[in-house]
C-alpha positions as CSV (number, residue, x, y, z in Angstrom):
1,M,32.3,178.6,189.4
2,S,30.0,176.6,191.6
3,N,27.0,176.5,189.3
4,L,27.3,173.6,186.9
5,Y,25.2,175.5,184.3
6,D,27.5,178.6,184.2
7,S,30.3,178.7,181.7
8,D,33.1,180.9,181.1
9,V,33.8,181.3,177.3
10,I,36.8,182.6,175.5
11,W,35.8,185.2,172.8
12,L,38.1,187.0,170.3
13,D,36.2,190.4,170.0
14,S,38.8,191.8,167.5
15,P,42.5,191.2,166.7
16,R,44.5,190.6,169.9
17,N,41.5,191.5,172.0
18,I,40.3,188.5,174.1
19,S,37.3,188.7,176.5
20,I,35.8,186.0,178.9
21,K,32.0,186.0,178.9
22,R,29.8,184.1,181.1
23,E,27.1,182.0,179.4
24,Q,24.3,179.9,181.0
25,L,23.7,176.3,180.0
26,F,20.5,174.3,180.1
27,P,20.2,171.1,181.8
28,P,20.8,168.1,179.5
29,V,17.7,166.3,177.9
30,S,17.5,163.1,175.9
31,K,20.9,162.6,174.2
32,E,22.7,165.5,175.6
33,I,25.5,165.8,178.2
34,I,27.0,168.5,180.3
35,C,30.8,168.6,180.5
36,K,33.3,170.4,182.6
37,T,36.5,171.2,180.7
38,I,39.8,169.9,182.2
39,V,42.3,171.0,179.5
40,T,42.3,172.4,175.9
41,A,45.3,172.5,173.5
42,I,45.9,175.5,171.4
43,S,45.8,174.9,167.7
44,T,48.4,177.4,166.8
45,G,47.8,177.6,163.0
46,S,44.1,178.6,163.3
47,E,44.0,180.3,166.7
48,I,47.1,182.5,166.2
49,S,45.9,183.5,162.7
50,H,42.5,184.5,164.1
51,F,44.3,186.3,167.0
52,L,46.5,188.3,164.7
53,G,43.6,189.2,162.4
54,F,44.7,187.3,159.3
55,P,42.1,187.1,156.5
56,P,39.6,184.3,157.1
57,L,40.0,181.1,155.1
58,V,36.2,181.2,154.2
59,P,34.8,184.8,153.6
60,R,32.3,185.6,156.5
61,K,29.9,188.6,156.9
62,S,31.7,189.5,160.1
63,N,35.0,187.9,161.4
64,F,34.5,189.2,164.9
65,P,33.5,188.4,167.5
66,R,34.3,184.7,167.3
67,K,35.1,181.7,169.6
68,L,38.5,179.9,169.5
69,G,39.8,176.4,170.0
70,Y,38.6,172.9,169.3
71,C,40.9,170.5,171.3
72,N,39.0,169.8,174.4
73,V,39.2,167.1,177.0
74,S,36.4,167.3,179.7
75,E,34.7,165.4,182.4
76,V,31.1,164.4,182.1
77,K,29.1,166.0,184.8
78,A,25.4,165.3,183.9
79,I,23.7,163.2,181.3
80,G,20.3,163.2,179.6
81,K,18.0,160.2,180.0
82,D,18.8,158.6,176.7
83,V,22.5,158.7,176.9
84,N,24.2,155.2,176.8
85,S,27.7,155.6,175.8
86,V,29.1,157.5,178.9
87,Q,28.3,158.2,182.6
88,K,29.1,160.9,185.1
89,G,32.8,161.0,185.7
90,D,33.9,159.7,182.4
91,R,36.4,162.0,180.4
92,I,35.8,162.6,176.7
93,L,37.6,164.3,173.7
94,S,35.4,166.7,171.8
95,F,35.7,169.7,169.5
96,A,34.2,172.1,172.0
97,T,35.8,175.6,172.0
98,H,37.8,177.2,174.9
99,R,35.1,177.2,177.6
100,S,34.8,176.0,181.2
101,S,31.6,174.0,180.6
102,F,29.3,173.1,177.8
103,L,26.4,171.2,176.6
104,L,27.1,168.3,174.0
105,Q,25.2,166.0,171.9
106,E,26.2,162.4,172.7
107,S,26.9,161.9,168.9
108,D,29.5,164.6,169.1
109,I,31.7,162.7,171.4
110,K,35.1,162.0,169.6
111,Y,36.7,159.7,172.0
112,I,36.1,158.3,175.6
113,L,39.4,158.3,177.6
114,P,40.3,155.0,179.4
115,K,41.0,155.5,183.0
116,H,44.8,155.4,182.5
117,S,44.9,158.1,179.8
118,N,46.6,161.4,180.3
119,S,44.1,164.3,179.6
120,D,46.8,166.7,178.8
121,L,48.3,164.5,176.1
122,I,45.0,163.2,174.7
123,S,44.0,166.9,174.1
124,T,46.5,167.0,171.2
125,S,45.0,164.1,169.4
126,Y,43.5,166.2,166.5
127,L,46.8,168.1,166.0
128,Y,48.4,164.7,165.2
129,H,45.2,163.9,163.1
130,L,46.1,166.6,160.6
131,G,49.5,165.0,159.9
132,Y,48.0,161.7,159.8
133,D,45.5,162.7,157.1
134,A,48.5,164.0,155.1
135,V,50.1,160.6,155.4
136,L,47.0,158.9,154.3
137,K,46.3,161.1,151.3
138,S,49.9,161.4,150.0
139,G,50.5,157.6,150.0
140,I,53.4,157.6,152.4
141,K,54.6,154.0,152.7
142,L,57.6,152.1,154.1
143,G,60.8,153.7,152.6
144,S,59.1,156.7,151.1
145,K,61.4,159.8,150.9
146,V,59.5,162.4,152.7
147,L,60.2,166.1,153.1
148,V,58.2,168.2,155.6
149,I,58.5,171.9,155.1
150,G,57.8,174.1,158.2
151,L,58.3,172.8,161.8
152,G,55.6,174.6,163.7
153,L,53.0,172.5,165.4
154,L,51.6,170.9,162.2
155,G,55.0,170.2,160.8
156,L,56.3,168.4,163.8
157,T,53.0,166.3,164.1
158,S,53.5,165.5,160.4
159,V,57.0,164.4,161.0
160,C,56.0,162.1,163.6
161,M,53.1,160.5,161.7
162,A,55.2,160.2,158.5
163,K,57.9,158.4,160.5
164,L,55.4,156.0,162.0
165,A,54.1,155.3,158.4
166,G,57.6,154.1,157.5
167,G,58.8,157.3,155.7
168,I,62.4,158.4,155.6
169,V,61.8,162.0,156.9
170,T,63.7,165.1,156.2
171,A,62.5,168.5,157.6
172,I,62.9,172.1,156.8
173,S,62.9,175.0,159.3
174,D,65.0,178.1,160.1
175,N,64.4,177.5,163.8
176,K,67.1,175.4,165.3
177,S,65.2,174.4,168.3
178,A,62.4,173.1,166.2
179,Q,64.8,171.2,164.1
180,D,65.9,169.5,167.2
181,I,62.4,168.7,168.1
182,A,61.8,167.2,164.7
183,I,64.8,164.8,165.3
184,Q,63.1,163.6,168.5
185,N,60.0,162.9,166.4
186,G,61.7,160.9,163.8
187,A,63.3,163.1,161.2
188,I,66.7,161.8,160.0
189,E,68.0,165.2,159.1
190,T,67.1,168.8,159.0
191,Y,68.0,171.9,157.0
192,S,67.3,175.6,156.9
193,R,65.6,177.0,153.8
194,D,69.0,178.4,152.5
195,E,70.6,175.1,153.1
196,I,68.0,173.1,151.1
197,L,68.1,175.5,148.3
198,K,71.8,175.2,148.0
199,K,71.7,171.4,148.3
200,N,69.1,171.3,145.5
201,I,71.5,173.3,143.3
202,E,74.3,170.9,144.1
203,E,72.4,167.6,144.1
204,A,68.8,168.0,142.6
205,L,67.1,166.4,145.7
206,E,64.2,164.1,144.9
207,F,61.4,163.4,147.4
208,D,58.5,161.1,146.8
209,V,56.2,163.1,149.2
210,I,56.5,166.7,150.3
211,V,54.2,168.1,153.0
212,I,54.0,171.9,153.2
213,T,52.7,173.0,156.7
214,T,53.3,176.8,156.2
215,N,51.6,179.7,154.4
216,K,54.8,180.7,152.5
217,W,54.7,180.8,148.7
218,T,58.5,180.3,148.8
219,D,58.0,176.9,150.5
220,L,55.9,175.9,147.4
221,K,58.7,176.8,145.2
222,I,61.1,174.5,147.3
223,A,58.6,171.9,147.0
224,L,58.4,172.0,143.3
225,E,62.2,172.0,143.1
226,S,62.6,169.1,145.5
227,A,59.8,166.7,144.3
228,S,60.7,163.5,142.4
229,Q,59.3,162.4,139.2
230,K,55.5,161.5,139.9
231,G,56.0,163.2,143.3
232,N,53.3,164.2,145.5
233,I,53.0,167.7,147.1
234,S,50.5,167.7,150.0
235,I,49.5,171.1,151.3
236,L,48.5,171.1,154.9
237,G,49.2,174.9,155.4
238,H,47.3,177.7,153.9
239,L,49.4,179.0,151.2
240,G,49.3,182.7,150.7
241,R,47.5,183.5,153.9
242,G,49.0,186.7,155.2
243,E,51.6,186.8,152.3
244,E,52.2,189.1,149.4
245,K,51.0,188.1,146.0
246,I,52.8,185.1,144.4
247,N,55.7,186.1,142.2
248,F,56.2,182.8,140.3
249,N,54.2,180.3,138.3
250,P,53.3,177.4,140.6
251,F,52.3,175.3,137.5
252,S,55.4,175.9,135.5
253,S,55.9,173.1,133.0
254,Q,59.5,172.9,134.2
255,Y,58.2,171.2,137.4
256,F,54.5,170.5,137.3
257,Q,54.2,168.8,133.9
258,T,57.8,167.7,133.4
259,K,57.7,165.8,136.7
260,Q,54.0,164.9,136.4
261,L,53.4,166.0,140.0
262,S,50.3,165.6,142.1
263,I,49.4,168.6,144.3
264,N,46.7,167.9,146.9
265,A,44.9,169.6,149.7
266,V,45.1,167.5,152.9
267,G,43.9,167.8,156.5
268,L,40.1,166.9,156.3
269,S,38.6,163.5,156.4
270,P,35.1,162.0,156.7
271,E,33.6,163.0,160.1
272,F,31.9,159.6,160.7
273,P,32.2,156.0,159.6
274,D,29.4,154.7,157.3
275,E,27.4,151.4,157.8
276,R,29.1,149.7,154.8
277,G,32.7,150.4,155.8
278,F,33.5,152.6,152.7
279,L,34.7,155.5,155.0
280,R,37.3,153.4,156.8
281,F,39.7,156.3,157.5
282,N,37.2,158.6,159.1
283,E,37.8,161.2,161.8
284,I,36.2,159.2,164.7
285,D,38.3,156.1,164.0
286,N,41.5,158.0,163.1
287,L,41.2,159.8,166.5
288,K,40.7,156.5,168.4
289,F,43.8,155.2,166.5
290,I,45.9,158.3,167.5
291,A,44.7,158.4,171.0
292,S,45.7,154.6,171.4
293,L,49.3,155.5,170.1
294,I,49.5,158.3,172.7
295,N,48.3,155.9,175.3
296,E,50.9,153.3,174.2
297,K,53.7,156.0,174.1
298,K,54.3,155.6,170.5
299,I,53.4,159.2,170.0
300,K,54.9,161.7,172.5
301,P,53.1,165.0,172.7
302,E,55.4,166.0,175.5
303,T,57.8,167.2,172.7
304,I,55.3,169.6,171.2
305,I,53.7,171.0,174.5
306,S,55.7,174.0,175.6
307,G,54.0,174.6,178.9
308,S,50.6,175.6,180.2
309,Y,48.4,178.6,181.2
310,F,45.3,179.0,183.3
311,Y,42.4,179.9,181.1
312,K,42.1,183.5,182.4
313,D,45.7,184.0,181.1
314,I,45.1,182.8,177.6
315,T,46.1,186.1,176.1
316,K,49.6,185.6,177.5
317,A,49.8,182.2,175.8
318,Y,48.7,183.7,172.4
319,D,51.2,186.6,172.8
320,N,54.0,184.1,173.6
321,I,53.3,182.0,170.6
322,S,52.8,184.9,168.2
323,T,56.1,186.6,169.2
324,R,57.8,183.3,169.4
325,K,59.5,184.1,172.7
326,G,61.3,180.9,173.8
327,S,60.3,179.3,170.5
328,P,57.2,177.6,171.9
329,I,55.3,175.0,170.0
330,T,52.0,175.1,171.6
331,F,50.5,175.5,175.1
332,L,47.8,173.8,177.0
333,I,45.0,175.8,178.7
334,K,44.0,174.5,182.1
335,W,40.5,175.1,183.3
336,Q,40.5,173.8,187.0
337,E,42.6,175.3,189.8
């Protein structure tokens, strides 16, 4: 597209039905900027659930059509007269959906990439942020025994962040290739679900922190059985989404009250810092920290990126992830030929 103010936007019109629609942008004014997308990363949990038509997390009047995506690295192409933080040619991280160009408020910039940063790798920053939020809220510290259940995209990023926090990480997945990637990201050992259930019977495992990254009710049962006294179960997945009704009591006194467990929802943090410093671990500062770890090669997104597709082929990427052909973790969507 030669016109800066034309944008190709990915829409999900109905389950498995993707369209690309042309939208027109207005020139930036005051604190607005025009950006041209370089790369977006697929957030498999949310995007594939929408693609397959899973029930929405929050009820809506209409689930379709809808836009998808939020992991966007782009180049600034034009700025409003009052923009101060960026200039033309800068690259930024934002939560723009899958689209070729977009208009953005300056205040919605999440991170400005240094010249040496790799756009592909930085596009995954928020996917690590979700695991980082689990670390912060569950109190993982040096020496904590941590169990991560599920080794999809969020499970693997949670393994990485828990290891960086000093946790001794064990991971559960029935996928052997995902187990191997978990080891690359810092897990000391991995098990299938059958193996961990058997081990629990034999040894009564005890983990200080358990992070559930799946939708499966059975994984909550594993967590209850595997938690230590005063253990913390952090739920990063969306338990029950696309599942049959639960067939056990998640608050059975055998586990919940006897062990005095804490069960927490994790994954969301304050969006912005406050003037008094009370919101120290906010989204903006967290993303800057994670991006710095990527730049310093202390986090290696290469282990979770399974390849890339041109944006016009995004349906192929979604199909590949949903069918698990080749056990992909996530794909990048490229926007410039």
